[in-house]
N, C-alpha and C positions, 0 to 999 in steps of 0.2 A: 504494499500500499504506500502511496506517495503522501498521504495525509496522516497526521497524528490521530490516535483514537479519540473519539468524542468523550467529554467528561460531563456533559449536561445535555438537556433536550435541545437547547439552542445550538450547541456545538454539533449535535447529531444532524439537525436539519441543515446546518451550514456545510457539514462534511458531505452530506448527500447531494446538496446543490453543487458543491465544488466537483464531486465525482461526475455528476451529470454534465457539467460544463466541459470537463476535461475528457469526457467519454471513457472514464475508467470503470471497468466492470466491478461489481461487488466481489468480495473475496470468496474463495471456494471454501466449502465445508468439508475438510478432509477427514475429520474424526468420525468415529462410529457412533458413540453415545457419549458425547462430551457434555459440557455444562449446558444448563438450560438456556434456551434462546429467549431474548426479550420479546414480550408480547407486542405484536405490531398493531397498527391502527386497524379499526374495524373495516370489513369489506374484503373483496377479492384482491389479494396482493398481486400487483403487476410487476413491481421491481423485485427481481429474485436473484438468488445465487444458486450455484450447483450444490446439491446436497449429497452427502455420503459418497463423495467421489472415490474414496479408498475402496469401497465395496464395489463400485462400478468397475474399477480397474481389476479387482480380484475376479469378478464375474467374467470380464474379458479374457483374463489369463486362463481361467478355468475352461473357457470355450476354446482356447488354443489347444488345450489338452484333449477336448472332445474331438476337434478336427484331426489331431494326430491319431487318436484311437480309430476314428472313422477311416482315415487313409490306410492305417495298418490293417484293419479288418478287410477293407475292400481289396487290398493288394495281396493279402495272404489267405483270405477265406475262400473256400470252395463251396458255393451254394448247391453244387450237384449232390453233396452229401445229404441234403434235405429234399432236393427236388426228385432225385431218383432213389430207388430202393436197393438194399443189399440182398443178394440171394443167400440161400442157406449155406453156401460155401464161403461167404464172407467177401464176395466181390461185388463191386458197385456197377449197376447197370448204367448205360449211357456214357461211359468213360473208359479210358485205358486203366489197367490195373497192374500192380506188381504181384508177383506170385508169392503167396504165403509160404513161409519156410516149411510148414507141415505138409504142403502139397507138392513141394519140389521133387522129393524122392519118387513119389507116385507118378508124377507127370513124366519124369525122366525114364522110368521103367516102362511106362506105356508107350513112349516114343520108340524105345528100343524094340519092343515086341511088334508094334504096329508100324511097319515100314512105310506105310502111306501117309502117316501123320506127319505134318510138318514139324521140323525141329523147333521153330519159333512157337508154334501153338502148344508144344508139349513142355518146353522148358522155361518159357517166360509166362508172365501173367496174361490173362485174356484181355483182348481189346474189344470192349463192348460198346464202342462209339455208336454203332448202328443198332445195337440191342438196347432199346430205351425202356422197354416195359418188363415188369416183373410178373411171372406167372407161377402160381402155386399148383404143384403137381397132383397131390392126392386129396380128393374131395373129402375123404374120411377125416382128414386133419383140420378141416375148416372150422369145426366146432371148438377145437382146443388151441387154435393157433394164437389166441391172445395170451395164453399161458405158456405153451410149448411151441418153439419155432417150428414152422412147417417147412417141408421140402419145397424149394423154389429155384427157378432158373431165370436167366435173362433171355428175352426173345426180341426178334425184330418187330413182330406184331402179335397181337393176341390171337389165339386160334379161334376159328369160326366153323370149321368142318367137324362133324361129330361122328361117333361110331355108328350111328343109325344110318349114315350115308356110306358106310363101308369101312372095313379095317384096313387102313393105309397109314403111310408115314405122316400125313397131315392130320389124321384123327387121333394121333398119339403124341404125347410130349414126354421126352425121356430126360433122365439125369445126364449131366455132362459125361460124354463118352470117356474122357480121361479119368473120371471118378466113379465109373459104373462097375469096375472090376471085370469088364468084358474086354477081350482082346481078339485080334485077328479079323476085324471088319475092315474091308478095303474101302477107300474113298471117304473115310469118316475122320473129321478133325477131332482133336482132343476136347474141344468145347462145343461140339455139335449136340443138339438136343432132339433132332428128329431123324432117327435112324431105325425106326421100327421095322421098315421093310427089309433091312439087312440082317435082322436077327434070325436065329434058328427057330424051328417050330416050337421047341420046348420053351425058348425064351419069349416067343410071342404069346404062348399060352400063359406063362408066368406074368406077362405084362397085362393080359386081358383080365386075369383074376386080381389085378392090382397088387402084385408082389414085386413089381419092378423088372427090369430097369426103366421100362416105359409105363405111362399111365394114360388111360383112355380119356378122351375129351367127350363129355356127355352133352354139353350145351355150348352155344356160342358165347364168347367173351368180348368185352369192350374195355378200352383203357380209361380209367379214371385216376387222375394224379399219377399217371405212369404205372398203375397197378391194374392187372387184368381182373375184371369183375364179371361174374356170370350174368348174362342177360338172356335168359331163355325165352324163346318165342313159343306160341301155342303150337305151331307146326312142328317144331323140334321136339317138344314134350310129347306130342301125339305119336310121332314117328319113333321116339325112343321107347315109349311104353309098348308099342307093337313089335319092337325089335327083340329077337331072341338073344342078342348079344348082351343086353342089360342083365338078364338072369345069370349069364356067365361071369359077370363081375362080382357076384355075391351080394349085390345091392338090389333092393326093390324100389319101386317108385317113391314110396313114402320116405324111406331112408335117404334117398337121393335128394328129394325136395327139402328135407330138414337140413341136410348138409349144405345145399346151395343157399338156402335162406339164411344160414348162419353168417354167410359173407355178404349176400346181396340184398337181404330183406330190408335192412336199415338204409342201404344205399338207394334202393328202389324208391322207398318212401321219400328220402331226401331229394332224389332227382325229380319225383313228381311235384314236390313242393316248389322246387326251383323252377320247373317248367310253368307252374301256376303263376309264380311271380313274374316271369317273362311275359306270359300271356296277358296278365292283368296290369301291365305297365301304365295303361291309360288311367285305370282306377287309382293307382298309386300317385300318379302325377296330379290328377284332378282333386281327389279327395284328401291326399296326404299333403303334398307340397302347397298347392294353391289353396285348398281348404284350410290348412293350418295357418297360412299367412293371413287370409281374409278374416277368419273368425278370431284370430289373436288380436288383430287391429280393431275389430268390432267390439271385442271384450274390453280393450283399453278405452275405447270411446264410451262404452257403457259405464266403466268405472268413473270416468270424468264427471258424468252427470248424475249417476245413481249410487255412488259409493257411500254417501251419507245414509241414504235410505236402506241400503243393504247392511251397513254396519249397525244401525239402530234396530232393524228387524232381527238381526242375529242376537244382539244383546237382549232384546225383549223375549225372543223365543227361548233363549237359554234360561231366563228366569221363569217363564211359564212352564217349561218342561220340568224344572226342579220342583215347582209348586205342584204340578200334576203328579209327579212321582211321590211326593210327600203325602198328598191326599190319597193316592192309591194304596200306599203302604198302611196309612191310618185306617182305611176301610177294611183291608184284609186283616188288620190286627184287632178289629172290633172297636177301635177308638172313635171311628166316625161311622154312624149308621149301623146296620145289622149284617153287612156283607162280609162276615168273618170267614176265615179259612175253615173248611170242613163243616161239621155239625157241632155246635157248642152246647147243645142241650141234651138231656138224657130222659127218655120216656120208657115206660114199661112196655115190653113186647108181648102181644098175645099170639103171635104167629110162631108156633114151635118149629115150623120148618125152617124159618130164617134164623131164629135166635135160641131155640131151646126153651124149655119150660120156665127156667129161672133167669133167663138172660134179659138184658136191657138193650134198648135200641141205641147204643153208643156207636154210631156208624164209623167215625174216624177217630181212632184212639190216639193218633198223632196230631190231632187238630190243635190241642193246647200248646204243643211244642212249636208248631208252625206259626201260631198266632203270636207266641212270644218272640220268635225270630222277626216277624214283621213289625212288632212293636218296637224292638231295638232299631230296626231299619227306619222306622218312622221318625224316631228321635234323631238319628244320624242325618237323615235327609232334611228334617226341619232345620237342624243346625247349619247344614250346607246351604239351604235355601236362604236363611237369614244372612249368612256371611256373604253369599253371592249378591243379595239385595243391597246390603250395606256397601259392598265393594263397588257395585254399580253406581250407587249414589256418590261414593267417593271419587269414582273415575269419570263422572259425567263430563267435567271440564276437559279431562285428558282425552276422552273419546272424541269430544268436539275438535280438539287439536289434531287428533289422529285423522279424522275425516278431512279436516282442512289440509293436512299434509298430503293426503292422497289426491285431493283436488288440485293443489298447487303443483304436485308432481305431474299431473295430467296436463296442466297449463304449460309447464316447462317443456314437456315433450311436444305439445302442439306448437310451441314457439319455434322449435327446431326439429321438425319431423324426421329429418335424415338421421337423427340419433337412433332411431329404431333399427337402422342397419349397421350401427356401430359394432354389435357383436360379430358381424361378418369378418371384421379385420382380425381380432384374436382367434376366431374360428379357423380362418384361412391359415394363420400362422401356426396354429396347433396341428392342422392337417398336414402341412408341409413338414413341420418338425417331427411329428410322430411317424410319418412315412419314412423320413430319413433315418430316424431312430430305429424303426423296425428293420430297415435294410441293413444298417450297421450291426444290429443285434444278430440277424441271420448270418451275416458274414463272419461276425465275431464267434458265434457258436461253431461255425464250420471251419474255424481256423485251428481247431484242435487236431490231435494225432489219432488216426484210426487204429485201434488195437483189436485183436481177436483172441478170445479165450474160449477154447472148445469150438462150439458152433455159434457163439454169441459175438457180435461185433459192436463195439462201443467207441465213443469219441472221448478222448481224455484231454483235459486242459492242464497246461502247466501253471505254475504260480503266477507268472506274468499275465496270462490270459484271464485268470481269476480276478486279479486286481483290476484289470482293464474293464472287465464286465461290471464290477462293483462301481467303478468310476462312471461308467456309462449309465448305469441304473440311477445313481444319484444325480447325474446330469439331466436325466429325463424328468425326475421330480422337480429339480430346481428350475429348469427352463419352463416346464408347464405352469408352475406357480408364478414365474416371472411374467409369462404371457397373460395369465389371468389378472395379475396385479396391474399390468400395463392397461388392459381394457377397463378395469375398474377406475383407475386414476384419470384416464381420458374422459370417460363418461361423467365422473364426478366433477371434473373441472368444467365440463360443458354445462351441466345442470347448475353448478354453483354460480356461473355467470348470470343465469336467470335470476337467482335469488338476490345476489349482491349488487348486480349491475344491470337490471332489466330495463332501466330507463334509457341507458345508452349501450345496449348490447352491440358487440361487434357484428359485422356482416356475416361472419362464419365462426360462431363460437366453438364448434367442434374442431375445426382446423387450428384455431388458436390454442385450445386445450391440448391438442395433439403435439403442437410445436413446443408448448411449455413443458409437457411431460418428457418429450424426447430430449430437449435441450438441457433441462435442469435436474430431473428427478429419477433418472434411470438407476442411479446408485441407491436411492431409498427403496425402489422396487426390488433391487437385487438383494438388499439386506433383509427386507421383510419376507421375500420368497425363500431365502436361504434358511431362515428359522423354521418355516413350515416344512421345507424339504428335509431338514434334519430329522424332524419328528416322523415324517412319512418313511424315511429310510430306516429309522429305528423300528417302526412298526413292521416293516418287511422282514427285518432281521429276527424280530420276535416270532413272526409267523414261521420262519425257517427253523428256528430253535424249537418251536412248538411241534412242528412236524417230525423233527428228529428225536424228540423226547416223549413220543406217545406211549411207549412201553413203560417208561419210568412213571409217567403221570397215571397210567392205569393201575399201577401198583402202589401209588402214593397219592391219595386224594388231596393232601395238603399242597403238594407241588402243583397239581392241576388247578387247585383253587387260586394259588398265588399267580400262576401263569395267566389265568383268566382276569384276575384283578389288574395285573400289570398291563395286559392288552387293552382292557377297558379304559384304564387311566390314560394311556397314550392316545387312544381314540378320542377321548374327551378333551385332552390337551390340544390335539390337532384342531378340533372344532373351535375351542376358545381362541387359539392363535389366529385362525382364519377370520373369526369375528373381529378380533382386535386389529388385524391387518386391514380389513375392509374399512374400518373407521379411521385408522391411521392414514391410509391412502387418501381418504376424503380430505383430511386436514392438510396433508401435504399438497393436494391439488388446490385447496382454497388459500392456504396461508403461506405455502412454500417452506414450512418447517422441515427439519431433518426427520428421519424416520423415528428415532427414539423419542424425541420431544413430542412428535405428533402422536405416537402411541400412548405416551404418558398423558397428554392432554385429552386424547380420546377416551381413555379409561376414566379420567376424572369427570369428563362430561357425562359419560354413561352412568357413573355412580351417582352424580348429583341429579340426574334426570331419569332415574331408574323407572319410576312409575310411568312417566310420560313416554319413554322409549318402549316399555312393555306394552302400553296401549297401542302405540302406532305399529309396532312389530306384529302384535297379535292380530289386529284388524287387517293390516296390509298383507301379512303372510297368508291369512285365511282367504282373503279375496283373490290373491294371485294363485294360490293352490286350487281354489275352486274354479278359477278361470282355466287352468291347465286341464282339469278334469272335464270341464264343459267342452272345451275345444276338442280334446281327444275323443270324447264321447260322440259329439256331433259328427266329426269327420269319420269315425268308425261306423256310425249309423248310415251315413251317406255311402261309404264304401260297400257296406252290406247291401244296400238297395241297388247299387250299380252292378254288383256281382250277381244279383238275382234277376238281371235282365236276360232276355233270350240269347243275347250274344255270348253269354258265359254259361248258360244252363242247357243249351241245346247240344246233345252229344254229337251231332253231325257238324257242329261249328268248329272251325279251326281254333277258336278262342275258348273252347270248352274247358272249364275248370273242374278238376277232380274234387276240390274242396275250396270254398272261399275263405277258409280259416286263416291261412298264412297271409294272403293279401290284406285282409282286414286287420290282422295283428300288426303288420308292417305299417299300414296307414295310421293306426292308432299310435304307434311308436313315433313315427315321423311327425305327426301332428302334435304330440306331447312335447317332443324335442323343440319344435318350432315355437310352440307356446312358451316353453321354458326360456328360450332365447329372447323372445320379444318381451315377455313379462319380467325377465331379469333386468332389462333396462328400466322398467317401471319400478322394480324393487330398489334398484340403485338410485333412481331419482328420489324415491321416498326417503331412503337413508341419507342422501345428501341434503335434501331439504330439511330433514329433522335435525341432523347434526349442525347444519348452518344456523338453524333456528335456535338451538340450544346455545351455540356460541354467541349468537346475537343477543339472546336474553341475558347472558352473563356479563354483558357490557354495562357500564354505568348508565342507568336510566333506560336500558334496553327493553324490548327489541327496537332497533332503529330501521332495519332494512326489510322486515317481514312483509310479505305481500298482504293485501287487504284481507284475504280470506283468513289468514292466520291471525291477523290483528283483531278481526271481529270475533274469532274464537276465544280470544283473551278478554273480550269486552272493551277493546281499545279501537281507536281510529288511526289510520295511517298518518305518520308525521310528514308533512310536505317538506320540512327542512331536515333532510337526512344527512347528518354528519357533514356540515358544509366544509369542514377542513379537509375532507378526503377528496382528492382530485380524481375525477374520472379520466381514464386514459383512452384515447381514441385507438381504433384498430391499427392505424398506421404507426402508432408510437409503441406498440407492444413488442416485447422481447427485443 
């Protein structure tokens, strides 16, 4: 700084004027949580300084590490390990392979005996570049393949010719010739899998009864994710049932159907659902995307004019329901009227068939116990009703403020309607980042070393890869929280402009807020998001520890209880930190404070205005939650009506749906997500208006800047002379 530090208010203004004249920027805030900042003038602070610069630099350096890890993963990873499958011999389809040491001796011996086998094919690993699909040989192993690895080979294409069309090389698939134990076949490579026609008669019979080395193909197969999956047609099944060769295999049609369904049943259902989604794309676009957009905006318009009515109806109905429950319990307890539970009187019975000669007509022996239970419930409900009524009387003024906040938030959004699309920016950033993160994670996983133990193949990571994966995981948490914080601060800054400076709003308050956030406050967002990311990372580690200690927890209930407590506490801590972050970001956007000071001030405002905030959050959260359900429900109903038209119900139509269930569910999900996105802007607007109002009320003689709706809720009138000493800054003078 070229100027000495100010020692008085007059010196402070003089120093500020001198800085402005010399075009000297305000000093940077390098510390993390240093001394408290002086409270500035009321209103939206235009003259700012960079906050939490140190953490902005730390975040930038952290991302250098993320880029290095991404480059390392992309250069060393082999996605083929995930894209293609390993056969039962441990070789990867779709690529070249090195020969496993355990197979080297067998391959060399086979090459010596079989003079026609190429030396390369026998002594080196197989080159499966053209063999991209994995085929499972024995259908009897389909039911247990999830637990026990099934025999499988790599092929150029999935087999489609079946034994019902004749016993030939194309209707049988064999184990690799070099691993079959058979020798002396001419013209067969060590890695051939279709040599049935070259077998002896006894070997063909052994293959037909599914004893190897070849196995019959019963139905046609098609590739799904480079795995051959049975896709039987009605014609194939009919021909197979009529074929005498099926009985020779030792399987009947029921056993075969069960075995095939073990692999293809779920996939068939999944494929039908996916086909329904593709056919119903018009329904998804119209009812899901367009319907969600339109009805979300309609609900926000509805909230602007009817939020007060809805809030008061909700409060009134809550009290009436409590009163009704109290009266009902009192009636069943016999305290009100004669409608008690069971029969409360005893009379002598003259019907010996019903009660015997000496019995009495006490119909319900447990009536007195039930009446006692309802009597206790009556007193409890009466107490709750009285408390709710008193609480309602106490909260009337605060509910009025809550309704006013909702209406002011609607006015703010109406003043800058483009803010409804503000969530698209962080959403796009998240989509790009998560796509990149998923790509790096896949390549990082595929950077390990392939090892073989017996018939099992696994990917082993060294210590460096393990640390890189943890670093990448923490980076995902930190960056996603950073993007969320960025969206919150930009939205809060835009809405705050309406509250503090609505008389002279800039032409584009959203762009101005975006510029302020990007220029001055990325460090504060980095610090706040880092704190939440640490808690999320600890929660993931706890889940990992929990999964590894299941046996210990089963034998020790105390350890299980402690683990549950720790997990719950960390979950609750994350929720609290996100709530504090949200309000801290609002104050950073309004006042330009550092993160720590903003968090401290936000907590102080929350504590001092707890009842007011409780009323606003309760009413606002209920109405927005109700809006999400209404929008999702209406869009789902429209989707169901569209799916019920002839276009989708006629079996002869190309758009026939096997079931409207999945398209309707997808529409409901999309509509709910859209409503959540748009109404999150509304929630953010309410929170910003409320916190600004609390800050305004804390000023001497405040509030000074509150809109007329909020002033009338307090029983005051708007002050035409709003803090004359605060200079309004024109858009051209900003930043």
